[in-house]
C-alpha positions as CSV (number, residue, x, y, z in Angstrom):
1,M,-42.2,24.4,18.9
2,L,-38.8,23.9,20.0
3,K,-38.0,21.0,22.7
4,Q,-35.2,19.6,24.6
5,Y,-34.7,16.1,25.1
6,L,-32.0,13.6,26.1
7,Q,-30.9,11.1,23.7
8,F,-28.6,7.8,24.8
9,K,-26.6,6.8,21.9
10,L,-23.7,4.0,21.8
11,S,-21.7,5.0,18.8
12,Q,-17.8,3.3,18.1
13,K,-15.0,5.4,16.8
14,L,-11.2,4.4,16.0
15,S,-9.0,6.1,17.8
16,P,-6.0,8.0,15.6
17,Q,-3.8,5.6,17.2
18,Q,-6.0,2.6,16.1
19,I,-6.1,4.1,12.8
20,Q,-2.5,4.3,12.8
21,L,-1.7,0.6,13.9
22,M,-3.5,-0.2,11.3
23,K,-1.5,1.4,8.9
24,L,1.8,-0.1,10.0
25,I,0.1,-3.7,9.8
26,Q,-0.9,-2.9,6.3
27,L,2.6,-2.0,5.1
28,P,5.0,-4.4,3.7
29,T,8.9,-4.6,5.0
30,Q,10.3,-1.8,3.1
31,A,7.4,0.3,3.6
32,F,7.9,-0.4,7.5
33,E,11.3,0.7,6.9
34,Q,10.5,4.1,5.7
35,R,7.7,4.7,8.3
36,L,10.2,3.5,10.9
37,K,13.1,6.4,9.6
38,Q,10.6,9.0,8.9
39,E,9.3,8.2,12.9
40,L,12.7,8.2,14.5
41,E,13.7,11.5,12.3
42,E,10.2,13.3,13.7
43,N,10.7,11.8,17.5
44,P,13.5,13.0,19.0
45,A,12.6,10.8,22.1
46,L,13.0,7.6,20.1
47,E,16.0,5.9,19.1
48,S,17.1,3.0,17.4
49,G,18.0,0.0,20.0
50,K,21.0,-0.6,17.6
51,D,22.4,3.1,19.2
52,K,24.5,1.3,22.4
53,T,25.1,4.0,25.2
54,D,27.4,2.8,28.5
55,E,24.9,4.6,30.8
56,F,21.5,4.7,29.6
57,E,18.8,3.7,31.5
58,D,15.6,1.9,30.4
59,T,12.8,3.2,29.1
60,F,10.0,4.3,30.5
61,D,6.7,2.1,31.7
62,N,3.5,2.7,33.1
63,T,3.2,5.5,31.0
64,E,-0.2,7.6,31.1
65,D,-2.0,7.6,27.7
66,Y,-1.4,11.3,26.2
67,N,-4.8,12.7,24.1
68,D,-4.5,16.2,22.7
69,S,-7.9,17.1,23.9
70,E,-6.7,17.0,27.3
71,T,-5.2,20.2,29.2
72,I,-2.1,18.9,30.7
73,N,-0.3,20.5,33.6
74,A,2.9,19.8,34.2
75,E,2.1,19.2,38.2
76,D,-0.4,16.4,36.9
77,I,2.5,14.5,35.6
78,N,4.6,11.9,37.7
79,V,7.7,11.8,36.3
80,D,8.8,8.8,37.8
81,D,6.0,6.9,35.7
82,Y,8.5,7.7,32.9
83,L,11.6,6.6,34.4
84,S,13.1,3.2,35.3
85,D,14.2,2.1,38.7
86,D,15.8,-1.3,36.7
87,E,19.5,-1.4,37.4
88,V,20.0,-3.6,33.9
89,P,18.0,-1.5,30.8
90,E,15.8,-4.5,28.9
91,Y,17.0,-3.6,25.7
92,R,20.5,-4.9,27.1
93,M,19.1,-8.3,27.7
94,Q,18.7,-8.2,24.6
95,A,21.2,-10.3,21.5
96,N,22.1,-8.2,19.3
97,N,22.2,-10.3,15.8
98,Y,23.7,-7.9,13.8
99,S,27.5,-8.5,12.2
100,V,29.3,-6.6,10.0
101,D,28.3,-8.9,7.2
102,D,24.8,-7.8,8.0
103,E,24.9,-4.3,7.1
104,E,23.1,-3.7,4.9
105,K,24.2,-1.1,2.2
106,S,21.8,0.5,-0.7
107,V,23.2,-0.4,-4.2
108,P,23.6,2.3,-6.3
109,Y,21.6,2.0,-9.9
110,A,23.3,2.9,-12.9
111,A,22.2,6.0,-14.9
112,G,22.0,4.5,-18.2
113,T,20.3,6.6,-21.6
114,S,16.9,6.7,-21.7
115,F,15.1,5.1,-24.5
116,T,14.3,8.5,-26.3
117,Q,17.8,10.1,-25.9
118,H,19.3,6.5,-27.9
119,L,16.9,7.2,-30.3
120,I,18.0,11.4,-30.6
121,N,21.4,10.1,-30.7
122,Q,20.7,7.8,-34.1
123,L,19.4,10.7,-35.4
124,N,22.4,12.7,-36.0
125,T,23.7,10.1,-38.1
126,F,21.1,11.2,-40.8
127,R,21.3,14.6,-43.0
128,L,18.3,16.8,-41.9
129,D,17.7,20.4,-42.6
130,E,16.5,22.6,-39.1
131,Q,13.3,21.9,-40.0
132,E,13.4,17.7,-40.2
133,Q,15.5,17.7,-37.3
134,Q,12.7,19.6,-35.4
135,I,10.0,17.2,-36.9
136,A,12.4,13.9,-36.1
137,E,12.7,14.8,-32.8
138,F,8.9,15.5,-31.8
139,L,8.1,12.2,-33.4
140,V,10.7,10.5,-31.3
141,G,9.6,11.9,-28.6
142,S,6.1,10.9,-29.4
143,V,7.2,7.4,-29.2
144,D,5.9,5.5,-26.5
145,D,7.6,2.6,-24.3
146,S,6.5,0.0,-26.6
147,G,8.2,1.5,-29.4
148,Y,5.1,2.5,-31.1
149,I,3.9,6.4,-32.3
150,R,0.3,6.2,-31.3
151,R,-1.1,9.6,-32.4
152,S,-2.2,10.7,-35.7
153,L,-0.2,12.6,-38.0
154,V,-2.8,15.6,-38.2
155,D,-2.6,15.9,-34.1
156,I,1.2,15.5,-34.0
157,M,1.2,18.5,-37.2
158,D,-0.8,20.8,-35.3
159,D,1.0,20.2,-31.7
160,L,4.0,21.3,-33.9
161,A,2.6,24.1,-34.9
162,F,1.0,25.2,-31.3
163,T,3.7,24.2,-29.4
164,Q,7.0,24.4,-31.7
165,N,6.2,26.7,-34.0
166,V,6.9,24.4,-37.3
167,Y,4.6,24.6,-39.7
168,T,4.1,21.5,-41.8
169,T,2.5,19.3,-43.8
170,E,1.0,15.4,-43.4
171,D,3.5,14.3,-46.3
172,K,6.3,16.3,-44.5
173,I,5.9,14.2,-41.4
174,E,5.1,11.0,-43.4
175,E,8.3,11.6,-45.0
176,V,10.8,12.4,-41.5
177,L,8.5,9.6,-40.2
178,K,10.1,6.9,-42.8
179,V,13.7,8.2,-41.5
180,V,12.7,7.5,-38.2
181,Q,11.1,4.4,-38.5
182,Q,15.2,3.4,-39.9
183,L,16.4,3.7,-36.0
184,D,17.4,0.8,-34.1
185,P,15.4,-1.4,-32.9
186,A,13.7,-2.1,-36.1
187,G,10.5,-1.4,-35.8
188,V,10.5,1.6,-33.6
189,G,8.4,4.4,-35.0
190,A,5.2,2.5,-36.1
191,R,1.7,3.5,-36.0
192,D,0.4,-0.3,-35.4
193,L,1.7,-3.8,-34.9
194,Q,1.0,-4.3,-39.1
195,E,3.2,-1.4,-39.8
196,C,5.9,-2.7,-37.0
197,L,5.8,-6.3,-38.2
198,H,6.4,-4.9,-42.0
199,I,9.3,-2.8,-40.8
200,Q,11.4,-5.5,-39.2
201,L,10.6,-7.6,-42.3
202,H,11.8,-5.9,-44.8
203,R,14.7,-5.2,-42.4
204,K,16.1,-9.4,-42.7
205,T,17.6,-10.6,-45.8
206,P,15.1,-11.6,-48.5
207,N,14.2,-15.2,-49.3
208,A,11.6,-17.4,-50.0
209,N,9.8,-17.4,-46.3
210,I,10.9,-13.6,-45.8
211,E,8.8,-13.2,-49.1
212,L,5.8,-15.3,-47.9
213,A,5.8,-13.5,-44.7
214,C,6.1,-9.8,-45.8
215,D,2.6,-11.0,-47.9
216,V,0.6,-12.4,-45.4
217,I,1.2,-9.5,-43.5
218,D,0.9,-6.6,-46.1
219,K,-2.0,-8.7,-47.9
220,A,-3.5,-10.8,-45.3
221,F,-3.3,-9.3,-42.0
222,E,-6.9,-10.1,-40.8
223,Q,-6.7,-13.5,-41.7
224,F,-3.2,-14.3,-40.1
225,T,-4.3,-12.3,-36.8
226,K,-7.8,-14.4,-36.6
227,K,-5.4,-17.8,-37.4
228,H,-8.0,-18.1,-40.8
229,Y,-5.0,-20.9,-42.3
230,Q,-6.7,-22.5,-45.1
231,K,-8.0,-19.1,-46.6
232,L,-4.5,-18.2,-45.9
233,L,-3.1,-21.7,-48.0
234,Q,-6.0,-20.5,-50.7
235,K,-5.1,-16.7,-51.4
236,F,-1.5,-17.7,-51.5
237,D,-1.7,-21.2,-53.1
238,I,1.0,-22.5,-51.1
239,T,1.7,-25.8,-48.6
240,E,1.3,-26.0,-45.1
241,I,4.9,-26.3,-45.2
242,Q,5.8,-23.3,-46.6
243,L,2.9,-21.4,-44.2
244,K,4.3,-23.1,-41.0
245,D,8.0,-21.6,-42.0
246,A,6.7,-18.3,-42.8
247,I,4.7,-18.1,-39.9
248,L,7.6,-18.9,-37.7
249,E,9.8,-16.0,-39.4
250,I,6.8,-13.8,-38.1
251,E,6.5,-15.1,-34.6
252,R,10.7,-14.2,-34.2
253,L,9.5,-10.8,-34.4
254,N,8.8,-8.1,-31.4
255,P,5.6,-6.8,-31.0
256,K,7.1,-4.6,-28.6
257,P,10.6,-3.3,-29.9
258,G,10.4,-0.2,-27.9
259,S,10.7,-2.9,-24.4
260,S,13.7,-4.6,-25.6
261,Y,15.7,-1.4,-24.2
262,S,13.3,0.3,-22.4
263,S,13.6,-2.3,-19.8
264,N,17.4,-2.5,-19.8
265,S,16.9,0.7,-18.0
266,R,14.2,0.7,-15.8
267,I,14.3,0.5,-12.3
268,V,13.8,-3.3,-11.1
269,E,11.2,-2.8,-8.1
270,H,12.6,-5.9,-5.5
271,V,10.5,-7.6,-3.7
272,V,11.3,-8.2,-0.1
273,P,9.3,-11.3,1.6
274,D,8.4,-10.3,5.0
275,F,8.3,-14.0,6.0
276,T,9.8,-17.6,5.3
277,I,8.9,-20.7,5.3
278,K,11.5,-23.7,5.9
279,I,10.9,-27.5,5.8
280,V,12.8,-28.8,8.9
281,D,12.4,-32.6,9.6
282,G,9.2,-32.9,7.5
283,E,7.8,-29.9,9.8
284,L,7.0,-26.5,8.9
285,E,8.6,-23.5,10.1
286,L,7.8,-19.7,10.2
287,T,10.4,-17.1,10.7
288,L,9.6,-13.1,10.4
289,N,11.5,-11.2,8.3
290,G,14.2,-9.7,11.4
291,R,13.5,-5.9,9.6
292,N,10.2,-6.2,11.2
293,A,11.6,-6.3,14.6
294,P,13.4,-3.3,15.2
295,E,14.9,-2.6,18.8
296,L,13.6,0.9,19.8
297,H,14.0,2.8,23.2
298,V,13.9,6.1,24.5
299,S,16.7,8.6,24.2
300,R,19.3,9.3,26.9
301,E,18.7,12.8,27.3
302,Y,14.9,13.0,27.7
303,N,15.5,10.4,30.6
304,N,18.2,13.4,31.5
305,M,15.4,16.1,31.3
306,L,12.8,14.9,33.5
307,K,15.2,13.6,36.1
308,G,16.0,17.0,36.1
309,Y,12.8,18.4,36.0
310,K,12.1,16.2,39.1
311,E,15.3,17.2,41.1
312,S,15.2,21.0,40.6
313,K,13.1,22.7,43.3
314,D,12.2,25.7,41.8
315,K,10.3,24.7,38.6
316,S,10.2,27.6,36.4
317,K,7.4,28.1,33.3
318,S,9.7,27.3,30.8
319,Q,10.6,24.0,32.5
320,K,6.7,22.8,33.2
321,D,6.4,23.9,28.9
322,A,9.5,21.7,27.8
323,V,8.3,18.5,30.3
324,L,4.8,19.0,29.0
325,F,6.4,18.5,25.4
326,I,9.0,15.7,26.9
327,K,5.4,14.0,28.0
328,Q,4.0,14.2,24.5
329,K,7.1,12.9,22.9
330,L,7.6,10.3,25.4
331,D,3.9,9.1,25.2
332,A,4.3,8.6,21.4
333,A,7.5,6.8,21.3
334,K,6.1,4.2,23.8
335,W,2.7,3.8,21.7
336,F,5.0,3.7,18.8
337,I,6.9,0.6,20.3
338,D,4.2,-1.2,21.5
339,A,2.5,-0.5,18.0
340,I,5.3,-2.2,16.4
341,K,5.1,-5.5,18.7
342,Q,1.8,-5.2,18.2
343,R,2.2,-5.5,14.3
344,Q,4.8,-8.5,14.7
345,Q,2.3,-10.3,16.7
346,T,-0.5,-10.0,14.7
347,L,1.8,-10.3,11.1
348,F,3.3,-13.7,12.8
349,V,-0.2,-15.2,14.3
350,T,-2.0,-14.3,11.3
351,M,0.5,-15.9,8.8
352,S,0.9,-19.1,11.0
353,A,-2.4,-19.9,10.7
354,I,-2.7,-19.5,7.0
355,M,0.6,-21.5,7.0
356,H,-1.2,-24.6,9.1
357,Y,-4.5,-24.3,7.3
358,Q,-2.4,-24.8,3.7
359,K,-0.1,-27.0,5.3
360,A,-0.5,-30.0,2.4
361,Y,0.4,-27.1,0.2
362,F,3.7,-25.9,1.5
363,L,4.8,-29.1,2.6
364,S,4.3,-30.1,-1.5
365,G,4.5,-27.4,-3.4
366,D,1.4,-28.7,-5.4
367,E,-0.9,-26.1,-6.1
368,R,-3.6,-28.6,-6.2
369,Q,-3.5,-29.2,-2.8
370,L,-4.2,-25.7,-1.9
371,K,-7.6,-25.9,0.0
372,P,-10.6,-23.2,-0.5
373,M,-9.6,-20.6,2.0
374,I,-11.1,-16.7,2.5
375,L,-10.4,-14.2,4.5
376,K,-13.2,-15.1,7.5
377,D,-11.3,-18.6,7.7
378,I,-8.1,-17.2,8.8
379,A,-10.2,-14.2,11.1
380,D,-11.8,-16.5,13.0
381,E,-9.0,-18.6,13.7
382,I,-6.9,-16.4,15.4
383,D,-9.9,-14.2,16.6
384,M,-9.5,-11.0,14.4
385,D,-11.4,-8.7,12.3
386,V,-11.5,-9.7,8.5
387,S,-10.0,-6.3,7.4
388,T,-7.0,-6.7,9.6
389,V,-6.4,-10.6,7.8
390,S,-6.9,-8.3,4.2
391,R,-3.9,-5.7,5.2
392,V,-1.9,-9.0,6.3
393,A,-2.7,-10.7,3.4
394,N,-2.6,-7.6,0.3
395,S,1.2,-6.4,0.6
396,K,2.8,-9.3,2.1
397,Y,5.0,-11.9,0.8
398,V,6.8,-14.7,1.9
399,D,9.6,-17.0,1.4
400,T,8.7,-20.9,0.4
401,P,11.0,-23.5,-0.7
402,Y,9.1,-22.8,-3.9
403,G,9.4,-19.4,-4.7
404,T,8.2,-15.7,-3.2
405,K,4.7,-15.9,-3.1
406,L,1.9,-13.1,-2.3
407,I,0.3,-14.2,0.8
408,K,-2.7,-13.1,-1.0
409,E,-2.3,-16.2,-3.4
410,F,-3.3,-18.5,-1.0
411,F,-7.1,-17.1,-1.2
412,S,-9.5,-19.0,-3.5
413,E,-13.1,-19.6,-3.0
414,S,-14.7,-22.9,-2.8
415,M,-16.4,-25.1,-5.2
416,K,-18.1,-28.8,-4.9
417,N,-16.8,-31.5,-6.9
418,D,-18.7,-34.3,-7.9
419,Q,-18.5,-36.3,-4.7
420,G,-19.4,-32.9,-3.1
421,E,-15.9,-32.2,-1.9
422,D,-15.1,-28.6,-1.2
423,V,-12.5,-28.1,-3.4
424,S,-10.5,-24.5,-4.4
425,T,-10.6,-22.6,-7.6
426,R,-7.1,-22.7,-8.1
427,E,-7.4,-26.1,-8.2
428,I,-9.5,-26.4,-10.8
429,K,-7.4,-23.6,-12.8
430,K,-4.1,-25.5,-12.5
431,I,-6.4,-28.6,-14.0
432,L,-7.8,-26.2,-16.5
433,E,-4.1,-25.3,-17.6
434,T,-2.7,-28.4,-17.9
435,V,-5.9,-29.6,-20.1
436,V,-5.3,-26.5,-22.3
437,E,-1.5,-27.6,-22.9
438,E,-1.7,-31.2,-23.3
439,E,-4.4,-29.9,-26.3
440,D,-3.8,-30.9,-29.9
441,K,-3.1,-27.6,-30.9
442,K,-4.3,-28.1,-34.2
443,K,-7.7,-29.0,-32.5
444,P,-7.6,-26.9,-29.7
445,L,-10.3,-27.2,-27.6
446,T,-13.5,-24.8,-27.2
447,D,-15.2,-23.7,-23.9
448,E,-17.6,-26.1,-24.3
449,K,-15.3,-29.3,-24.4
450,L,-13.0,-27.9,-21.7
451,A,-16.7,-27.9,-19.5
452,K,-17.2,-30.9,-20.5
453,L,-13.7,-32.7,-19.7
454,L,-13.2,-31.0,-16.0
455,K,-16.8,-33.1,-15.7
456,E,-15.0,-36.3,-16.4
457,K,-12.4,-35.5,-14.1
458,G,-15.0,-34.8,-11.0
459,Y,-15.1,-30.8,-11.5
460,P,-18.8,-30.2,-13.2
461,I,-18.6,-26.4,-13.7
462,A,-20.4,-24.0,-16.3
463,R,-19.2,-23.8,-19.6
464,R,-19.0,-19.6,-18.9
465,T,-17.1,-20.7,-15.5
466,V,-14.2,-22.0,-18.2
467,A,-14.4,-19.1,-19.8
468,K,-14.2,-16.8,-16.9
469,Y,-10.9,-19.2,-15.5
470,R,-9.6,-19.1,-18.8
471,E,-9.1,-15.1,-19.4
472,Q,-7.9,-15.1,-15.6
473,L,-5.1,-17.4,-16.5
474,D,-4.3,-15.4,-19.8
475,I,-5.1,-18.4,-22.0
476,P,-6.6,-16.7,-25.8
477,V,-9.8,-18.8,-27.4
478,A,-9.6,-21.8,-29.1
479,R,-9.0,-20.1,-32.3
480,L,-6.1,-18.4,-31.4
481,R,-4.7,-21.3,-29.9
482,K,-4.7,-23.2,-33.2
483,Q,-1.1,-23.9,-34.4
484,I,-0.3,-25.9,-37.9
């Protein structure tokens, strides 16, 4: 049996404007500039404040909100709401602090030779027949950014047959691979680390240390990687000094020969700080990057269009359609200007709260002064949502007297010390890092001993927690930190 009934339900929905505002807040400076440029291109009613006009009237005030779901008639639009009676436009009251030197100029990147092309150019110095040249070029194309060929020769043989119509054998590919491995940088074309080090060592001028290093890599690579030095001493019947000199030769090699070349031609991503913190007379001073605060206004032509519509007595259908379009663009322009102002305020308020919360750190630069701080601490401080603080922290950088830092790095969880005080996990990690640096490398400390030392310093944490922090700091286990 069907029944009809009423149900009251209270729900929250984000408007498209709110969603766009959250996206704007999340954008770092460079991405924000791209978004601003896109909006200026898409909305002809919006113009940059840098473009001065002599008889331009100010932007609109008290604009009605535009909703796509509503049907709007041209007669319902109050044109006066979009025109200002002010004699002096607001944008003219703002200082234009841009000098000729501040003009942003794009820096061209040098177009260098790619790593693959660099290797192919070297192949021309070898005498290879047509098939060998094809195989060699295919092998070079299989070299990754680190300089390794990480695919098996069987797979390469199959690919040569299917994609290049070259039918050959593994032995032939192996033969050509030896040629590729003669290319520079030394070690390129290796299939694993052992082969890479082997190639580099055999390129060096032979001496006692080099020969011993070759034996270590070729005959005892596993013991070497696990730092079983006693086994190496017994196996080769050598002294500690001889082994130390051989290991020193190996440490001078490049485990990633390709990176030395490819890194030179890679486009470097520049970080633009969104904030700057300075110490002035012992006090912290926060400024927002000026590129986050553009001057925007409404196009003069669009104001003139509205004036023309208002003054015309006989309004045609085309004029009514035009004024509806103008209203949409003006509403979008006003919202965008308001959203940018709200973005500026949100960024500044959030970073200001973080700066004051971590005042001890920003004044000293000592990471041990970082207080435990989570997103909720700042959200409660500025009376905003945790997600808003997260959007600001995850993608923004701040220029401090101690370098440019990602804001997210200032957040850390808390742990209690032996006195019951909350301390930052960053502080514990810094102390752990210092303890490892000062340890005796001949007898490095195990995680259990590190936990015991930290406990003595007033930080009672478990061994597994020490292991977790050690991994986060990219510190290897005790066995791999051992030195002769």
